[in-house]
Backbone as numpy.savetxt, mean C-alpha at the origin, in Angstrom:
# Nx Ny Nz CAx CAy CAz Cx Cy Cz
-30.44 26.27 30.02 -29.20 25.32 30.91 -29.79 24.21 30.68
-30.67 23.74 30.99 -31.15 22.30 31.23 -31.10 21.53 29.69
-31.52 22.26 28.82 -31.49 21.52 27.51 -29.86 21.41 27.02
-28.86 22.02 27.48 -27.59 22.00 27.26 -26.86 21.16 27.81
-27.11 20.75 29.26 -27.10 19.81 30.26 -27.50 18.40 29.75
-28.63 18.60 29.40 -29.27 17.01 28.72 -28.93 16.83 27.44
-28.36 17.60 26.55 -27.74 17.32 25.42 -26.09 16.82 25.72
-25.39 17.31 26.74 -24.26 16.71 27.03 -24.31 15.45 27.38
-25.24 14.89 28.33 -25.49 13.84 29.09 -25.56 12.73 27.91
-26.70 13.65 26.97 -26.83 12.17 25.95 -25.98 11.92 25.03
-24.97 13.32 24.68 -23.59 12.87 23.88 -22.63 11.73 24.38
-22.44 11.92 26.22 -21.84 11.12 26.92 -22.24 9.78 27.13
-23.76 9.75 26.88 -24.31 8.37 27.22 -24.56 7.35 26.00
-24.34 8.20 24.68 -24.30 7.46 23.44 -23.11 7.11 23.25
-22.03 8.00 23.55 -20.41 7.33 23.57 -20.17 5.86 24.03
-20.87 6.23 25.60 -20.59 4.88 26.17 -21.38 3.69 26.06
-22.54 3.78 25.39 -23.42 2.71 25.04 -22.92 1.99 23.64
-22.15 3.03 22.94 -21.49 2.63 21.49 -20.21 1.61 22.02
-19.62 2.20 23.03 -18.47 1.44 23.60 -18.36 0.16 23.56
-19.47 -0.54 24.19 -19.31 -1.86 24.26 -20.12 -2.53 22.74
-20.50 -2.13 21.99 -21.20 -2.40 20.94 -20.41 -2.26 19.67
-19.85 -3.45 19.34 -18.79 -3.87 18.07 -19.32 -4.93 17.36
-19.90 -5.25 16.84 -20.34 -6.57 15.96 -19.49 -6.96 15.46
-18.99 -8.34 15.00 -18.14 -8.77 14.44 -18.26 -8.46 12.80
-17.28 -8.03 12.09 -17.18 -7.68 10.68 -18.03 -6.40 10.46
-18.12 -5.56 11.41 -18.45 -4.59 11.08 -17.65 -3.15 11.06
-16.37 -3.66 11.63 -15.11 -2.69 11.78 -14.58 -2.85 10.64
-13.97 -1.77 9.80 -12.96 -1.86 8.88 -11.49 -2.54 9.37
-11.09 -3.25 7.72 -9.95 -3.99 8.11 -8.68 -3.17 8.44
-7.51 -3.58 8.14 -6.57 -2.62 8.09 -6.22 -2.11 6.78
-6.91 -2.95 5.94 -6.01 -2.63 4.43 -7.02 -1.67 3.90
-8.64 -1.35 4.46 -9.53 -0.46 4.15 -9.21 0.63 4.58
-8.38 0.77 5.91 -8.81 2.36 6.54 -6.96 3.01 5.77
-7.63 4.42 5.57 -6.32 4.86 4.89 -5.41 5.29 5.60
-4.29 5.57 4.96 -3.04 5.69 5.49 -2.67 7.31 5.53
-2.76 8.07 6.78 -2.67 9.34 7.02 -1.26 9.48 7.41
-0.74 8.37 8.29 0.78 9.05 9.03 1.74 8.77 8.00
2.26 9.83 7.43 3.08 10.03 6.50 4.75 10.64 6.95
5.47 9.55 7.32 7.13 9.90 7.80 7.49 11.00 6.71
8.54 11.73 7.08 9.47 12.32 5.98 10.31 11.66 4.66
10.70 10.54 5.64 10.84 9.37 4.50 10.26 8.65 3.10
8.77 8.85 3.92 7.64 8.80 2.57 7.68 9.45 1.85
7.57 11.08 2.32 7.31 11.96 1.65 8.36 12.15 0.60
9.86 12.02 0.94 10.53 12.46 -0.37 10.84 10.90 -1.01
10.67 9.61 -0.66 10.62 8.73 -1.61 9.34 8.47 -2.67
8.26 9.26 -1.71 6.97 9.02 -2.87 7.46 10.47 -3.71
8.14 11.68 -3.54 8.50 12.73 -4.37 9.00 12.37 -5.57
10.35 11.74 -5.28 11.20 10.94 -6.11 10.88 10.11 -7.14
9.91 9.45 -6.54 9.41 8.23 -7.39 8.11 9.37 -8.32
7.45 9.81 -7.69 6.62 10.79 -8.73 7.47 11.49 -9.68
8.55 12.32 -9.31 9.49 12.58 -10.24 9.69 12.01 -11.44
10.09 10.28 -10.86 10.66 9.93 -11.94 9.62 9.34 -13.16
8.66 9.31 -12.20 7.31 8.62 -13.15 6.74 9.95 -14.24
7.09 11.10 -13.66 6.43 12.26 -14.77 7.46 12.77 -16.05
9.04 12.08 -15.87 10.10 12.46 -16.40 10.25 11.24 -17.25
11.36 10.74 -16.47 11.63 9.37 -17.40 11.18 8.42 -17.37
9.87 8.06 -16.55 9.21 6.84 -16.90 8.17 6.96 -18.16
8.04 8.07 -18.59 7.22 8.31 -19.95 8.41 8.14 -20.94
9.39 8.55 -20.76 10.40 8.43 -21.85 10.85 7.11 -22.44
10.55 6.25 -21.45 11.00 4.65 -22.01 9.93 4.01 -22.44
8.72 4.71 -22.34 7.45 3.56 -22.38 7.54 2.79 -21.14
6.47 1.52 -21.71 6.06 0.33 -20.47 7.13 -0.65 -20.58
7.87 -0.44 -20.39 9.25 -1.62 -20.45 9.30 -2.20 -19.34
8.60 -2.16 -18.14 8.64 -2.76 -17.18 8.31 -4.07 -17.28
8.72 -5.54 -17.20 8.19 -6.78 -18.00 7.32 -6.88 -16.13
6.71 -6.32 -15.24 6.11 -6.73 -14.17 4.92 -6.10 -13.92
4.03 -6.68 -13.33 3.13 -5.83 -13.18 2.79 -6.07 -11.68
2.15 -5.02 -10.89 2.20 -3.81 -11.28 3.42 -3.21 -11.74
3.72 -1.89 -12.15 4.86 -1.66 -12.89 6.15 -1.39 -11.82
7.18 -1.11 -12.00 7.98 -1.23 -10.69 8.06 0.13 -10.10
7.48 1.23 -10.56 7.74 2.52 -9.61 6.12 2.10 -8.94
5.13 1.82 -9.31 3.76 1.55 -8.56 4.17 0.56 -7.38
5.02 -0.62 -7.64 5.39 -1.31 -6.72 5.97 -0.86 -5.67
7.15 0.03 -5.94 7.77 0.81 -5.16 6.99 2.07 -4.21
5.92 2.48 -4.66 4.94 3.30 -4.10 4.14 2.18 -3.11
3.69 1.16 -3.62 2.65 0.35 -2.53 3.74 -0.03 -1.61
4.98 -0.57 -1.81 5.57 -1.21 -0.76 6.07 0.05 0.32
6.49 1.09 -0.34 6.58 2.08 0.88 5.38 2.54 1.42
4.70 2.69 0.78 2.95 2.68 1.55 2.88 1.96 2.79
3.14 0.41 2.47 2.66 -0.54 3.33 3.71 -0.71 4.30
4.78 -0.79 3.72 5.86 -1.07 4.71 6.88 -0.35 5.20
6.76 1.22 4.89 7.81 2.49 5.51 9.23 2.15 4.17
9.72 3.60 4.30 10.71 3.81 3.12 11.91 2.81 3.61
12.62 2.49 4.59 13.32 1.46 4.43 13.32 0.10 3.95
11.99 -0.52 4.25 11.79 -1.88 3.99 11.09 -1.91 2.77
10.48 -0.68 2.19 10.00 -0.41 0.75 10.99 -0.26 -0.19
12.18 0.21 0.33 13.13 0.48 -1.02 14.10 -0.51 -0.94
14.27 -1.62 -0.29 14.84 -2.78 0.06 14.10 -3.54 -0.64
12.64 -3.88 -0.73 11.96 -4.71 -1.40 11.69 -4.08 -3.03
12.07 -2.99 -3.20 12.22 -2.39 -4.66 13.43 -2.74 -5.38
14.50 -2.82 -4.53 15.75 -2.94 -5.18 15.79 -4.57 -5.41
15.16 -5.18 -4.38 15.20 -6.77 -4.65 14.67 -7.42 -5.84
13.29 -6.21 -6.09 12.57 -6.43 -7.23 13.30 -6.18 -8.59
13.86 -5.25 -8.58 14.70 -4.56 -9.78 15.83 -5.65 -9.84
16.56 -6.12 -8.99 17.48 -7.29 -9.15 17.04 -8.47 -9.87
16.01 -9.07 -9.19 15.49 -10.25 -9.50 14.21 -10.54 -11.00
13.64 -9.43 -11.32 12.85 -9.06 -11.90 12.81 -9.90 -13.55
14.23 -10.17 -13.85 14.23 -11.36 -15.15 14.17 -12.48 -14.95
14.44 -12.83 -13.51 14.19 -14.39 -13.24 12.73 -14.79 -12.81
11.72 -14.01 -12.91 10.29 -14.24 -12.54 9.73 -14.65 -13.29
9.83 -14.33 -14.69 9.27 -14.61 -16.11 8.04 -15.83 -15.91
8.98 -16.84 -15.37 8.58 -18.23 -15.65 7.31 -18.82 -14.33
7.02 -17.71 -13.23 6.58 -18.32 -12.09 5.41 -17.30 -11.93
4.45 -16.49 -12.29 3.49 -15.70 -12.66 2.66 -15.04 -13.49
3.08 -15.58 -14.58 2.95 -14.93 -15.58 1.17 -14.31 -15.64
0.87 -13.42 -16.27 -0.46 -12.81 -16.55 -0.30 -11.99 -17.87
-1.54 -11.80 -18.42 -1.87 -11.06 -19.82 -2.29 -9.73 -19.15
-1.69 -8.51 -19.19 -2.53 -7.20 -19.04 -2.22 -6.29 -20.23
-3.44 -5.98 -20.79 -3.31 -4.85 -21.91 -2.60 -5.96 -22.57
-2.61 -7.34 -23.40 -2.58 -7.77 -24.31 -1.05 -8.04 -24.04
-0.15 -7.65 -23.18 0.99 -8.18 -22.85 1.15 -9.13 -21.72
2.35 -10.00 -22.19 2.16 -11.08 -21.06 3.28 -10.63 -20.11
2.99 -10.52 -18.77 3.55 -9.73 -17.71 3.89 -10.61 -16.55
4.67 -10.35 -15.60 4.76 -11.15 -14.28 4.32 -10.59 -13.30
3.15 -10.84 -12.74 2.55 -10.61 -11.59 3.09 -10.78 -10.16
3.66 -9.65 -9.24 4.33 -9.20 -8.11 4.27 -8.51 -7.50
3.11 -8.75 -6.54 3.03 -7.15 -5.65 3.34 -7.51 -4.71
4.02 -6.56 -3.93 5.12 -6.22 -2.89 4.24 -7.50 -1.56
3.23 -7.43 -1.52 2.99 -8.52 -0.31 3.21 -9.70 -0.46
3.07 -10.16 -1.55 3.87 -11.62 -2.08 5.53 -11.87 -1.86
5.91 -10.98 -2.13 7.57 -10.65 -1.69 7.96 -10.72 -0.01
7.12 -9.71 0.49 7.26 -9.89 1.95 6.62 -11.14 2.38
5.74 -11.83 1.88 5.52 -13.05 2.62 6.45 -14.13 2.23
7.38 -13.87 0.90 8.22 -14.91 1.05 9.40 -14.38 2.07
10.02 -13.15 1.93 10.90 -13.05 2.99 10.86 -13.26 4.49
9.35 -13.31 4.51 9.08 -13.84 6.09 8.67 -15.35 6.01
9.02 -16.27 4.91 8.56 -17.52 5.03 7.80 -18.23 5.05
6.33 -17.11 4.62 5.19 -17.91 4.93 4.91 -18.18 3.09
5.67 -18.15 2.06 5.34 -18.48 0.95 6.35 -19.16 0.21
């Protein structure tokens, strides 16, 4: 009985001691933390995009002039900003992808592509870029 009481006290004391000790730079940033909270909208849009990638995406080859590809961009945008904003960002990219060729060209696997991650587009919409 004494051992279990001592063990429980030790657990509570270690948790209390850890609560105040948090050296700067040791905690993971928001980008490094895995995203587990999945909404029904994210599940639906991710499923539709994965269905597209496995069927239609392989038929046309890699015709997307951007890097990351349009479907990878959409998955990342939905993961970062949710299904509504991610879908709007994807639609904006699909509409304007032909105009971006002169702004941020990169060579990926021997092809010149436009580098346009969703973070850049969101920063542009917020007026930060």
